[in-house]
N, CA, C and O of each residue as an XYZ file, in Angstrom:
456
protein
N     -48.964   -163.118   -100.549
C     -50.310   -162.584   -100.627
C     -51.303   -163.530    -99.951
O     -52.258   -163.093    -99.309
N     -51.061   -164.818   -100.105
C     -51.975   -165.783    -99.492
C     -52.020   -165.596    -97.979
O     -53.093   -165.635    -97.377
N     -50.850   -165.392    -97.364
C     -50.793   -165.203    -95.906
C     -51.465   -163.893    -95.493
O     -52.199   -163.850    -94.506
N     -51.213   -162.841    -96.246
C     -51.831   -161.544    -95.940
C     -53.348   -161.657    -96.048
O     -54.076   -161.197    -95.168
N     -53.810   -162.258    -97.109
C     -55.253   -162.346    -97.336
C     -55.934   -163.285    -96.334
O     -57.134   -163.157    -96.090
N     -55.194   -164.213    -95.761
C     -55.810   -165.090    -94.759
C     -56.140   -164.322    -93.484
O     -57.018   -164.730    -92.724
N     -55.435   -163.202    -93.244
C     -55.701   -162.359    -92.076
C     -56.555   -161.141    -92.406
O     -56.891   -160.362    -91.514
N     -56.905   -160.972    -93.663
C     -57.657   -159.798    -94.116
C     -59.076   -159.804    -93.553
O     -59.741   -160.839    -93.514
N     -59.524   -158.626    -93.119
C     -60.922   -158.461    -92.727
C     -61.412   -157.142    -93.321
O     -60.601   -156.298    -93.701
N     -62.696   -156.961    -93.402
C     -63.258   -155.792    -94.071
C     -62.916   -154.469    -93.378
O     -63.064   -153.411    -93.990
N     -62.469   -154.496    -92.131
C     -62.112   -153.253    -91.455
C     -60.599   -152.987    -91.495
O     -60.114   -152.074    -90.827
N     -59.870   -153.768    -92.260
C     -58.413   -153.626    -92.351
C     -58.034   -152.474    -93.280
O     -58.798   -152.097    -94.168
N     -56.856   -151.931    -93.058
C     -56.252   -150.968    -93.968
C     -55.022   -151.661    -94.543
O     -54.107   -152.023    -93.803
N     -54.998   -151.844    -95.852
C     -53.903   -152.545    -96.510
C     -52.926   -151.533    -97.095
O     -53.334   -150.559    -97.729
N     -51.642   -151.768    -96.881
C     -50.591   -150.900    -97.393
C     -49.710   -151.703    -98.348
O     -49.120   -152.712    -97.962
N     -49.630   -151.252    -99.578
C     -48.807   -151.910   -100.594
C     -47.720   -150.923   -101.019
O     -48.026   -149.797   -101.411
N     -46.456   -151.338   -100.943
C     -45.352   -150.478   -101.351
C     -44.567   -151.177   -102.449
O     -43.765   -152.074   -102.188
N     -44.810   -150.752   -103.673
C     -44.154   -151.337   -104.844
C     -44.363   -152.850   -104.920
O     -43.487   -153.583   -105.381
N     -45.511   -153.304   -104.471
C     -45.831   -154.726   -104.557
C     -45.904   -155.153   -106.020
O     -46.374   -154.398   -106.870
N     -45.452   -156.330   -106.299
C     -45.468   -156.961   -107.621
C     -44.488   -156.311   -108.593
O     -44.557   -156.576   -109.793
N     -43.585   -155.474   -108.113
C     -42.593   -154.833   -108.970
C     -41.391   -155.745   -109.215
O     -40.524   -155.414   -110.024
N     -41.327   -156.876   -108.535
C     -40.190   -157.782   -108.686
C     -40.283   -158.597   -109.976
O     -39.344   -159.313   -110.324
N     -41.385   -158.495   -110.671
C     -41.548   -159.181   -111.951
C     -41.578   -158.120   -113.042
O     -41.472   -156.931   -112.741
N     -41.721   -158.520   -114.297
C     -41.775   -157.485   -115.337
C     -43.081   -156.706   -115.214
O     -44.041   -157.184   -114.609
N     -43.113   -155.507   -115.790
C     -44.257   -154.621   -115.565
C     -45.564   -155.198   -116.082
O     -46.603   -155.034   -115.443
N     -45.534   -155.864   -117.212
C     -46.773   -156.424   -117.770
C     -47.382   -157.459   -116.836
O     -48.581   -157.418   -116.560
N     -46.566   -158.382   -116.351
C     -47.070   -159.416   -115.447
C     -47.430   -158.839   -114.081
O     -48.460   -159.196   -113.509
N     -46.582   -157.945   -113.551
C     -46.867   -157.316   -112.262
C     -48.153   -156.521   -112.304
O     -48.932   -156.533   -111.351
N     -48.377   -155.825   -113.416
C     -49.603   -155.047   -113.594
C     -50.826   -155.951   -113.580
O     -51.829   -155.636   -112.939
N     -50.747   -157.046   -114.268
C     -51.906   -157.946   -114.334
C     -52.198   -158.584   -112.973
O     -53.357   -158.688   -112.569
N     -51.160   -159.004   -112.278
C     -51.353   -159.593   -110.945
C     -51.946   -158.551   -110.002
O     -52.926   -158.819   -109.307
N     -51.347   -157.361   -109.983
C     -51.825   -156.292   -109.105
C     -53.256   -155.890   -109.462
O     -54.077   -155.680   -108.569
N     -53.562   -155.782   -110.747
C     -54.903   -155.386   -111.179
C     -55.959   -156.358   -110.669
O     -57.016   -155.943   -110.195
N     -55.673   -157.638   -110.767
C     -56.647   -158.638   -110.314
C     -56.831   -158.588   -108.801
O     -57.957   -158.646   -108.307
N     -55.739   -158.483   -108.075
C     -55.828   -158.469   -106.608
C     -56.490   -157.184   -106.122
O     -57.419   -157.233   -105.316
N     -56.022   -156.042   -106.603
C     -56.580   -154.765   -106.153
C     -58.032   -154.615   -106.612
O     -58.869   -154.128   -105.852
N     -58.334   -155.020   -107.824
C     -59.716   -154.951   -108.303
C     -60.651   -155.756   -107.421
O     -61.751   -155.308   -107.098
N     -60.218   -156.926   -107.039
C     -61.016   -157.780   -106.166
C     -61.199   -157.143   -104.791
O     -62.291   -157.168   -104.223
N     -60.115   -156.572   -104.262
C     -60.204   -155.908   -102.960
C     -61.121   -154.685   -103.024
O     -61.893   -154.438   -102.097
N     -61.038   -153.925   -104.109
C     -61.919   -152.763   -104.260
C     -63.380   -153.197   -104.342
O     -64.260   -152.548   -103.775
N     -63.630   -154.281   -105.038
C     -65.004   -154.795   -105.129
C     -65.526   -155.200   -103.756
O     -66.732   -155.186   -103.507
N     -64.598   -155.562   -102.867
C     -64.961   -155.934   -101.500
C     -64.949   -154.706   -100.575
O     -65.095   -154.838    -99.360
N     -64.777   -153.529   -101.154
C     -64.768   -152.247   -100.446
C     -63.603   -152.126    -99.464
O     -63.732   -151.499    -98.413
N     -62.474   -152.726    -99.812
C     -61.278   -152.651    -98.968
C     -60.708   -151.237    -98.997
O     -60.855   -150.506    -99.977
N     -60.059   -150.877    -97.902
C     -59.346   -149.598    -97.821
C     -57.866   -149.907    -97.975
O     -57.331   -150.780    -97.292
N     -57.202   -149.179    -98.885
C     -55.786   -149.466    -99.115
C     -55.062   -148.264    -99.688
O     -55.663   -147.359   -100.268
N     -53.750   -148.285    -99.504
C     -52.820   -147.384   -100.176
C     -51.917   -148.275   -101.007
O     -51.447   -149.308   -100.531
N     -51.676   -147.881   -102.239
C     -50.838   -148.676   -103.129
C     -49.821   -147.732   -103.768
O     -50.178   -146.919   -104.620
N     -48.555   -147.839   -103.360
C     -47.483   -147.033   -103.931
C     -46.889   -147.822   -105.082
O     -46.501   -148.979   -104.914
N     -46.815   -147.201   -106.254
C     -46.301   -147.921   -107.415
C     -45.717   -146.976   -108.457
O     -46.097   -145.808   -108.539
N     -44.798   -147.495   -109.241
C     -44.301   -146.817   -110.434
C     -44.838   -147.521   -111.687
O     -44.462   -147.164   -112.804
N     -45.703   -148.505   -111.512
C     -46.252   -149.233   -112.659
C     -47.378   -148.394   -113.280
O     -48.524   -148.423   -112.831
N     -47.014   -147.657   -114.315
C     -47.955   -146.731   -114.936
C     -49.188   -147.442   -115.497
O     -50.312   -146.995   -115.268
N     -48.997   -148.517   -116.210
C     -50.138   -149.204   -116.834
C     -51.140   -149.677   -115.778
O     -52.351   -149.623   -115.997
N     -50.640   -150.131   -114.657
C     -51.509   -150.557   -113.559
C     -52.339   -149.379   -113.040
O     -53.567   -149.448   -112.994
N     -51.658   -148.303   -112.651
C     -52.355   -147.138   -112.093
C     -53.277   -146.503   -113.116
O     -54.421   -146.172   -112.804
N     -52.786   -146.331   -114.338
C     -53.588   -145.679   -115.360
C     -54.815   -146.493   -115.733
O     -55.841   -145.929   -116.114
N     -54.720   -147.806   -115.628
C     -55.896   -148.649   -115.899
C     -57.053   -148.311   -114.982
O     -58.202   -148.250   -115.419
N     -56.753   -148.093   -113.714
C     -57.812   -147.713   -112.772
C     -58.284   -146.280   -113.038
O     -59.463   -145.972   -112.862
N     -57.363   -145.402   -113.462
C     -57.754   -144.024   -113.784
C     -58.707   -144.013   -114.973
O     -59.694   -143.278   -114.971
N     -58.419   -144.814   -115.977
C     -59.277   -144.864   -117.162
C     -60.657   -145.415   -116.852
O     -61.636   -145.047   -117.502
N     -60.740   -146.297   -115.861
C     -62.048   -146.833   -115.463
C     -62.907   -145.763   -114.808
O     -64.134   -145.867   -114.800
N     -62.269   -144.736   -114.260
C     -63.004   -143.660   -113.607
C     -63.752   -144.098   -112.361
O     -64.851   -143.621   -112.082
N     -63.154   -145.000   -111.623
C     -63.798   -145.503   -110.406
C     -63.900   -144.401   -109.360
O     -62.900   -143.753   -109.051
N     -65.078   -144.179   -108.815
C     -65.230   -143.142   -107.783
C     -64.593   -143.539   -106.452
O     -64.423   -142.689   -105.578
N     -64.242   -144.807   -106.283
C     -63.650   -145.269   -105.029
C     -62.122   -145.308   -105.075
O     -61.490   -145.879   -104.186
N     -61.524   -144.701   -106.112
C     -60.069   -144.695   -106.257
C     -59.597   -143.250   -106.430
O     -60.138   -142.505   -107.248
N     -58.589   -142.866   -105.656
C     -57.971   -141.544   -105.783
C     -56.490   -141.745   -106.078
O     -55.893   -142.730   -105.642
N     -55.910   -140.829   -106.804
C     -54.500   -140.906   -107.169
C     -53.753   -139.733   -106.567
O     -54.153   -138.579   -106.725
N     -52.670   -140.035   -105.878
C     -51.811   -139.022   -105.282
C     -50.428   -139.158   -105.887
O     -49.967   -140.263   -106.172
N     -49.778   -138.037   -106.079
C     -48.387   -138.088   -106.534
C     -47.632   -136.911   -105.953
O     -48.225   -135.930   -105.505
N     -46.317   -137.024   -105.969
C     -45.474   -135.950   -105.455
C     -45.601   -134.746   -106.377
O     -45.509   -134.861   -107.599
N     -45.814   -133.597   -105.765
C     -45.960   -132.371   -106.554
C     -44.648   -132.041   -107.251
O     -43.574   -132.103   -106.652
N     -44.753   -131.695   -108.510
C     -43.613   -131.248   -109.310
C     -44.029   -129.943   -109.954
O     -44.964   -129.902   -110.754
N     -43.326   -128.872   -109.599
C     -43.675   -127.544   -110.113
C     -43.275   -127.413   -111.581
O     -42.528   -128.242   -112.103
N     -43.768   -126.383   -112.236
C     -43.487   -126.171   -113.664
C     -41.993   -126.056   -113.957
O     -41.542   -126.436   -115.037
N     -41.221   -125.532   -112.999
C     -39.772   -125.394   -113.200
C     -39.008   -126.668   -112.842
O     -37.778   -126.688   -112.897
N     -39.731   -127.738   -112.475
C     -39.097   -129.015   -112.159
C     -38.782   -129.229   -110.698
O     -38.437   -130.343   -110.302
N     -38.890   -128.186   -109.878
C     -38.616   -128.366   -108.455
C     -39.770   -129.104   -107.796
O     -40.887   -129.155   -108.310
N     -39.461   -129.666   -106.655
C     -40.462   -130.461   -105.934
C     -40.718   -129.855   -104.567
O     -39.810   -129.333   -103.921
N     -41.969   -129.934   -104.139
C     -42.346   -129.391   -102.832
C     -42.377   -130.476   -101.762
O     -42.433   -130.171   -100.570
N     -42.342   -131.734   -102.177
C     -42.467   -132.885   -101.289
C     -43.866   -132.964   -100.678
O     -44.058   -133.595    -99.639
N     -44.837   -132.325   -101.322
C     -46.241   -132.447   -100.945
C     -46.911   -133.443   -101.882
O     -46.534   -133.568   -103.047
N     -47.894   -134.137   -101.369
C     -48.699   -135.001   -102.217
C     -49.891   -134.212   -102.723
O     -50.529   -133.465   -101.980
N     -50.177   -134.394   -104.010
C     -51.336   -133.746   -104.604
C     -52.196   -134.808   -105.271
O     -51.692   -135.854   -105.680
N     -53.481   -134.544   -105.379
C     -54.361   -135.462   -106.097
C     -54.222   -135.169   -107.576
O     -54.488   -134.052   -108.022
N     -53.807   -136.170   -108.340
C     -53.572   -135.988   -109.769
C     -53.513   -137.346   -110.452
O     -53.184   -138.354   -109.829
N     -53.834   -137.359   -111.728
C     -53.804   -138.594   -112.513
C     -52.376   -139.150   -112.590
O     -51.410   -138.400   -112.448
N     -52.244   -140.464   -112.815
C     -50.906   -141.058   -112.953
C     -50.169   -140.476   -114.159
O     -50.783   -140.095   -115.156
N     -48.845   -140.416   -114.046
C     -47.991   -139.975   -115.143
C     -47.163   -141.149   -115.635
O     -46.834   -142.059   -114.875
N     -46.835   -141.114   -116.912
C     -46.016   -142.179   -117.499
C     -44.577   -142.120   -116.981
O     -43.878   -143.133   -117.022
N     -44.121   -140.980   -116.501
C     -42.742   -140.821   -116.054
C     -42.673   -140.527   -114.556
O     -43.603   -139.972   -113.972
N     -41.560   -140.909   -113.956
C     -41.298   -140.516   -112.566
C     -40.181   -139.478   -112.527
O     -39.679   -139.145   -111.453
N     -39.793   -138.969   -113.689
C     -38.779   -137.933   -113.823
C     -37.416   -138.383   -113.324
O     -36.658   -137.582   -112.776
N     -37.102   -139.644   -113.509
C     -35.791   -140.161   -113.121
C     -34.658   -139.506   -113.886
O     -33.551   -139.381   -113.364
N     -34.923   -139.082   -115.131
C     -33.888   -138.415   -115.921
C     -33.454   -137.109   -115.257
O     -32.282   -136.740   -115.326
N     -34.395   -136.406   -114.612
C     -34.050   -135.183   -113.881
C     -33.004   -135.468   -112.813
O     -32.016   -134.743   -112.697
N     -33.221   -136.518   -112.038
C     -32.293   -136.875   -110.964
C     -30.938   -137.293   -111.545
O     -29.892   -136.934   -111.005
N     -30.963   -138.050   -112.642
C     -29.716   -138.479   -113.280
C     -28.886   -137.263   -113.681
O     -27.691   -137.195   -113.390
N     -29.528   -136.303   -114.353
C     -28.801   -135.104   -114.796
C     -28.280   -134.308   -113.612
O     -27.165   -133.789   -113.658
N     -29.074   -134.206   -112.553
C     -28.674   -133.458   -111.362
C     -27.442   -134.076   -110.708
O     -26.575   -133.356   -110.213
N     -27.363   -135.386   -110.705
C     -26.282   -136.079   -110.013
C     -25.049   -136.267   -110.893
O     -23.924   -136.069   -110.434
N     -25.255   -136.650   -112.160
C     -24.123   -137.075   -112.986
C     -23.667   -136.090   -114.053
O     -22.518   -136.165   -114.487
N     -24.515   -135.173   -114.491
C     -24.105   -134.247   -115.548
C     -23.396   -133.047   -114.923
O     -23.919   -132.428   -113.997
N     -22.205   -132.720   -115.430
C     -21.519   -131.544   -114.892
C     -22.268   -130.274   -115.259
O     -22.993   -130.245   -116.254
N     -22.100   -129.232   -114.468
C     -22.786   -127.965   -114.716
C     -22.425   -127.462   -116.114
O     -21.252   -127.341   -116.466
N     -23.469   -127.174   -116.901
C     -23.264   -126.620   -118.230
C     -22.820   -127.623   -119.269
O     -22.553   -127.233   -120.406
N     -22.729   -128.889   -118.936
C     -22.268   -129.872   -119.914
C     -23.056   -131.149   -119.821
O     -24.066   -131.229   -119.123
N     -22.585   -132.138   -120.527
C     -23.235   -133.438   -120.461
C     -22.168   -134.518   -120.566
O     -21.066   -134.277   -121.060
N     -22.508   -135.701   -120.098
C     -21.621   -136.854   -120.178
C     -22.277   -137.912   -121.031
O     -23.502   -138.010   -121.094
N     -21.461   -138.692   -121.678
C     -21.983   -139.826   -122.415
C     -21.615   -141.099   -121.660
O     -20.509   -141.231   -121.135
N     -22.550   -142.017   -121.618
C     -22.269   -143.301   -120.997
C     -21.557   -144.191   -121.985
O     -21.886   -144.201   -123.171
N     -20.583   -144.937   -121.505
C     -19.864   -145.881   -122.347
C     -20.272   -147.273   -121.903
O     -20.286   -147.579   -120.711
N     -20.595   -148.091   -122.851
C     -20.980   -149.426   -122.426
C     -21.722   -150.120   -123.384
O     -22.113   -151.264   -123.152
């Protein structure tokens, strides 16, 4: 981050893809919140892709007019359109859906041993 920020200018577009996810969610959320909050205060333009719900939801709860949330559309029947829609963060990424689709046999279920 130090190297990135040394090249940062107010006309830059910053792209974050699962940044700070290499640590536990509580610590990653706090680090990301401080960095992104500071950048937003400086009117930075950025995209931040994350599965850290507490991080994203914290900004949603603040109701900042300079923050928008996009997520992959998931229809009521569970299918996906692969379109991005503007919507509040969700606590789940529906990983269980993918697990069942890949590992559960049709009409049945498997138990994990371990």
